[in-house]
PADRENZA-96630 format. One line per 2 residues: number of its first residue (from 1); their letters; for each residue z, y, x of C-alpha. Coordinates in Angstrom, 2 decimals, always signed. Layout:
N
NUM = a = Z/Y/X | ...
//
This chain:
278
1 = mf = +23.82/+2.53/+68.15 | +21.63/+4.50/+65.73
3 = gk = +23.52/+7.74/+66.24 | +26.99/+6.38/+65.42
5 = ne = +28.47/+6.58/+68.91 | +31.33/+8.80/+70.03
7 = iv = +30.08/+11.97/+71.77 | +31.94/+12.74/+75.01
9 = gk = +31.65/+15.02/+78.05 | +32.45/+14.66/+81.75
11 = ky = +36.10/+15.37/+81.00 | +36.35/+11.91/+79.45
13 = fk = +35.98/+10.43/+82.96 | +38.28/+12.85/+84.77
15 = dn = +41.00/+10.26/+85.42 | +38.78/+7.30/+86.17
17 = dg = +40.66/+6.26/+89.33 | +37.38/+5.68/+91.17
19 = kf = +36.14/+3.22/+88.56 | +33.12/+3.16/+86.27
21 = lv = +33.01/+2.40/+82.57 | +30.25/-0.23/+82.31
23 = ts = +28.83/-1.37/+78.97 | +26.50/-4.06/+80.30
25 = mf = +24.71/-5.40/+83.38 | +21.59/-7.53/+83.32
27 = yt = +18.57/-8.71/+85.29 | +15.25/-8.07/+83.58
29 = iq = +11.80/-6.50/+83.83 | +11.80/-2.70/+83.87
31 = ge = +10.03/-1.99/+80.61 | +9.10/+1.68/+80.97
33 = gp = +8.64/+4.60/+83.33 | +7.33/+4.68/+86.90
35 = ya = +8.61/+1.17/+87.78 | +7.38/-0.53/+84.60
37 = gk = +6.67/-4.20/+85.18 | +8.93/-4.60/+88.22
39 = pa = +11.95/-6.92/+88.33 | +15.02/-4.76/+87.88
41 = ff = +18.77/-4.97/+87.69 | +20.25/-2.64/+85.07
43 = ir = +23.71/-1.16/+85.00 | +24.31/+0.45/+81.60
45 = la = +27.14/+2.96/+81.83 | +29.16/+3.67/+78.71
47 = kc = +29.33/+6.82/+76.57 | +26.90/+9.65/+75.85
49 = nl = +26.92/+13.39/+75.25 | +24.45/+13.02/+72.36
51 = ac = +24.19/+10.79/+69.27 | +20.47/+10.40/+68.54
53 = sf = +19.75/+8.95/+65.10 | +16.91/+6.73/+66.36
55 = cd = +18.73/+5.30/+69.39 | +18.68/+1.48/+69.38
57 = ty = +21.06/+0.98/+72.31 | +24.76/+0.16/+72.25
59 = fd = +26.89/+1.92/+74.91 | +30.05/+3.05/+73.12
61 = sg = +32.52/+0.74/+74.84 | +32.77/-0.96/+78.17
63 = qw = +34.84/-2.37/+81.00 | +36.36/-0.27/+83.77
65 = ms = +35.00/-1.62/+87.06 | +35.31/-0.71/+90.72
67 = le = +32.25/-0.67/+92.97 | +33.35/-4.02/+94.33
69 = di = +33.75/-5.40/+90.79 | +30.21/-4.30/+89.93
71 = de = +28.81/-5.80/+93.13 | +30.56/-9.11/+92.49
73 = km = +29.39/-9.27/+88.87 | +25.83/-8.41/+89.94
75 = de = +25.79/-11.32/+92.40 | +27.25/-13.60/+89.74
77 = ml = +24.59/-12.70/+87.15 | +21.71/-13.02/+89.61
79 = sl = +23.05/-16.37/+90.75 | +23.27/-17.48/+87.11
81 = yf = +19.65/-16.49/+86.44 | +18.38/-18.26/+89.57
83 = eg = +20.57/-21.31/+88.90 | +22.71/-20.74/+91.96
85 = np = +19.90/-20.25/+94.46 | +18.53/-16.68/+94.48
87 = pa = +15.45/-16.36/+96.73 | +15.57/-14.26/+99.88
89 = wv = +13.82/-11.28/+98.28 | +16.59/-11.11/+95.67
91 = dq = +19.35/-11.32/+98.30 | +17.54/-8.52/+100.14
93 = rr = +17.55/-6.54/+96.87 | +13.82/-5.90/+96.90
95 = mv = +13.88/-4.86/+93.25 | +14.73/-1.78/+91.20
97 = lv = +18.33/-0.81/+90.48 | +18.40/+1.21/+87.25
99 = lt = +21.38/+3.23/+86.07 | +21.13/+4.06/+82.42
101 = gg = +23.32/+4.65/+79.38 | +24.31/+6.27/+77.21
103 = ep = +24.24/+9.13/+79.64 | +24.87/+7.96/+83.23
105 = tl = +25.34/+11.47/+84.65 | +28.71/+11.70/+82.87
107 = qn = +30.07/+9.46/+85.63 | +29.98/+9.74/+89.44
109 = in = +26.65/+7.99/+89.86 | +26.00/+9.40/+93.34
111 = el = +28.88/+7.30/+94.67 | +27.49/+4.24/+92.91
113 = le = +23.94/+4.83/+94.18 | +25.12/+5.34/+97.75
115 = yf = +27.09/+2.07/+97.56 | +23.93/+0.23/+96.45
117 = sd = +21.58/+2.03/+98.83 | +20.29/-1.34/+100.10
119 = fr = +18.12/-1.68/+96.97 | +14.46/-1.02/+97.68
121 = yt = +14.21/+1.31/+94.67 | +16.85/+3.12/+92.63
123 = qi = +16.35/+5.02/+89.39 | +18.45/+6.81/+86.82
125 = es = +17.46/+7.58/+83.25 | +19.04/+10.74/+81.84
127 = ng = +18.63/+13.17/+78.95 | +18.65/+15.98/+81.54
129 = il = +21.55/+17.98/+80.13 | +23.62/+17.61/+83.30
131 = fp = +22.45/+18.15/+86.87 | +23.63/+15.19/+88.94
133 = kl = +24.03/+14.88/+92.68 | +21.64/+12.09/+93.70
135 = pd = +20.34/+10.50/+96.89 | +16.91/+11.87/+97.80
137 = tt = +15.43/+8.39/+97.45 | +16.53/+7.91/+93.83
139 = tf = +13.88/+8.39/+91.14 | +15.17/+10.80/+88.50
141 = vv = +13.64/+10.06/+85.08 | +14.47/+12.78/+82.56
143 = sp = +14.06/+11.96/+78.88 | +14.89/+15.16/+76.95
145 = kc = +16.28/+14.85/+73.45 | +17.01/+17.15/+70.52
147 = ve = +20.15/+18.54/+68.99 | +20.52/+16.88/+65.60
149 = kk = +22.15/+17.95/+62.36 | +22.79/+15.29/+59.73
151 = ge = +20.35/+12.98/+61.51 | +17.55/+15.56/+61.69
153 = ai = +16.27/+16.96/+64.99 | +16.53/+20.74/+65.00
155 = ky = +15.94/+21.85/+68.60 | +14.89/+20.35/+71.92
157 = ie = +17.45/+20.70/+74.71 | +15.56/+22.24/+77.62
159 = ps = +16.83/+21.05/+81.03 | +18.05/+23.61/+83.54
161 = dd = +15.78/+24.81/+86.33 | +17.74/+22.63/+88.78
163 = vk = +17.11/+19.52/+86.70 | +13.41/+20.36/+86.30
165 = er = +12.99/+20.86/+90.03 | +14.68/+17.52/+90.85
167 = ad = +13.04/+15.48/+88.05 | +10.41/+12.99/+89.18
169 = cl = +8.97/+12.58/+85.70 | +9.62/+13.49/+82.07
171 = kf = +9.68/+10.93/+79.28 | +9.49/+11.80/+75.57
173 = vi = +9.84/+9.73/+72.42 | +7.28/+10.75/+69.80
175 = ta = +6.58/+9.89/+66.17 | +3.61/+10.14/+63.82
177 = de = +5.88/+11.89/+61.27 | +4.56/+15.46/+61.10
179 = ns = +7.88/+16.69/+59.71 | +9.82/+15.59/+62.79
181 = ly = +10.41/+17.72/+65.88 | +9.60/+14.55/+67.83
183 = ht = +5.99/+14.80/+66.59 | +5.10/+16.89/+69.64
185 = ip = +6.59/+17.68/+73.02 | +7.76/+21.21/+73.88
187 = dw = +5.62/+23.76/+75.73 | +8.06/+23.92/+78.64
189 = af = +7.22/+20.29/+79.44 | +3.58/+21.22/+80.05
191 = dw = +4.73/+24.20/+82.12 | +6.82/+21.76/+84.21
193 = rd = +3.79/+19.55/+84.74 | +1.68/+22.50/+85.87
195 = qy = +4.37/+23.71/+88.28 | +5.47/+20.41/+89.80
197 = rg = +2.43/+18.20/+89.14 | +4.76/+15.61/+87.70
199 = ei = +3.96/+12.79/+85.29 | +4.81/+13.04/+81.60
201 = yv = +5.28/+9.80/+79.63 | +5.22/+9.53/+75.84
203 = sp = +6.80/+6.57/+74.04 | +6.21/+5.65/+70.39
205 = mn = +9.46/+5.75/+68.45 | +10.45/+2.27/+67.27
207 = my = +11.39/+2.14/+63.60 | +13.74/-0.56/+62.30
209 = nr = +14.13/-2.22/+58.92 | +17.67/-3.22/+59.86
211 = ep = +19.99/-3.23/+62.81 | +19.27/-5.84/+65.50
213 = ka = +21.04/-9.16/+65.04 | +23.28/-8.36/+68.00
215 = ak = +24.80/-5.45/+66.07 | +26.54/-8.01/+63.85
217 = ll = +28.31/-9.35/+66.92 | +29.52/-5.89/+67.87
219 = kg = +30.75/-5.12/+64.36 | +32.24/-8.45/+63.45
221 = ng = +33.91/-9.46/+66.66 | +36.10/-6.46/+67.44
223 = et = +36.23/-6.13/+71.20 | +33.30/-7.77/+72.96
225 = tl = +33.04/-8.91/+76.55 | +30.75/-7.58/+79.25
227 = ee = +28.90/-10.90/+79.15 | +28.35/-10.70/+75.38
229 = rs = +27.11/-7.15/+75.59 | +24.86/-7.98/+78.56
231 = li = +23.35/-11.29/+77.47 | +23.28/-10.94/+73.66
233 = de = +23.35/-7.28/+72.63 | +20.75/-6.16/+75.16
235 = vi = +18.06/-8.56/+73.97 | +16.07/-6.86/+71.20
237 = sf = +12.73/-8.56/+70.62 | +9.69/-6.95/+69.03
239 = we = +8.93/-10.41/+67.62 | +12.18/-10.91/+65.70
241 = pg = +10.98/-11.43/+62.09 | +11.75/-8.50/+59.82
243 = ll = +13.53/-6.45/+62.46 | +11.00/-3.66/+62.87
245 = dl = +9.04/-1.64/+60.35 | +5.62/-2.81/+61.54
247 = ka = +3.64/-0.32/+59.46 | +5.61/+2.67/+60.79
249 = ne = +5.47/+1.29/+64.33 | +1.72/+0.78/+64.12
251 = an = +1.34/+4.43/+63.12 | +3.66/+5.63/+65.90
253 = ha = +1.88/+3.54/+68.55 | -1.57/+4.76/+67.51
255 = ya = -0.33/+8.33/+67.40 | +1.23/+8.07/+70.87
257 = ad = -2.09/+6.83/+72.26 | -4.04/+9.69/+70.68
259 = ya = -1.47/+12.27/+71.75 | -1.62/+11.03/+75.34
261 = mk = -5.42/+11.07/+75.35 | -5.57/+14.60/+73.95
263 = hg = -2.98/+16.04/+76.36 | -3.54/+14.03/+79.54
265 = lr = -0.22/+12.19/+79.35 | +0.78/+8.60/+80.06
267 = vn = +1.63/+6.18/+77.24 | +4.91/+4.42/+77.85
269 = lq = +5.64/+1.21/+75.90 | +8.99/-0.55/+75.98
271 = mh = +7.50/-3.58/+77.70 | +10.77/-5.51/+77.74
273 = ly = +10.80/-5.63/+73.91 | +7.39/-7.33/+73.88
275 = lg = +8.49/-9.75/+76.60 | +11.71/-10.62/+74.76
277 = ka = +13.83/-9.51/+77.71 | +16.94/-7.37/+77.87
//
């Protein structure tokens, strides 16, 4: 969280014994991207190959789970939300399954997506550094990030041609701070749009006065459970008093709107934060 995570590569998962390192799992509303507003079940996979200074998500530890473990826990959490009686559309998985991180492409997500192919929609969210094998039906959201040095962005990491060709959309975080590399999006993104006629989303960077209250749980409790990480850590509300720097966020939101209007892009707000959902 906030750029303090361990940076790892695919080698970290070499001896995973067919299991996945899962930070959290939760049922929510998809807050951003092409499925924004739809009910969604999230599987947050642990670890990342970057440590972005503005990242507000915890993913640095997790529980090793088999596909069957994940399936069982998913049913358990949905049953809990629906008080033991999920409606037919939930049992039929007519919602979005989202794999996120961290960086989900560090793990064998194709195997996971094929196992859960009965979901009506599947999506992964990736920084685009790695080119994953994916089912054709999975929506590939690429959110490029920058290399950082001492917390300062110094260069955007341009995805490979393979990633660009497979990407369904690009999503960028932007800020009103003119001194930040995140003030604009790179020229190659516009070239991608011209070539593939894809959608580009821009999200205002959220600025915090302090770490979310859930961070205290993670720091003060040593090892946390999957349930704690899923049901407590994941809930970051825009309405929590004093959490966000409202003046900086107002500037970033207004800037994102103007930038989208000037460049023909799509504004992307983290809807789940405003709804108080994970």
